[in-house]
Phi, psi and omega in degrees: 000144178280166181295328180296325180283330184268339183247114183271353183271159177234170177064228182297324182289338177290325180284327182223085184293341176295331177295325177298320177296317179297318179298317179297320178295317180296322177295319177299316178297319179298319177299316181292321177295318179295324177297316179297313180296316180296319178299313179297319180295314181292324178295317178296319180297321178296323182285323183273332183083191180094195180247157182212129174290139184214145175304145183300316179297316179296322180296318179295314180295320179297318179295326182278316190241329181104198184301317183293334177292315179294317179298317180294323178298314179291320179295322177298322175298318178297315180292331175298315180291326174297320178295319178297320178295320179297314180292323178294322178295319177296324176296322178293323180291329182281347180297000000 
């Protein structure tokens, strides 16, 4: 197989595909940290009351499911990026 077929990254990541795995892991961690912060923020907001500006998607999910729905949505995004990093790492091992 040619390098073009085995390497799906372009630019800097084409030269160092391990960096792509690291970037995916960092994005996953960022999603999980944001989920934690958002969960704490929404829980505090529920206890104190008042109004809070919120993303439209988060507002819809919050209205349907509550705090855990928004937290789960963000955590699912984080785990998606961890899965992408895992599959990219396995591709590197098979090279």
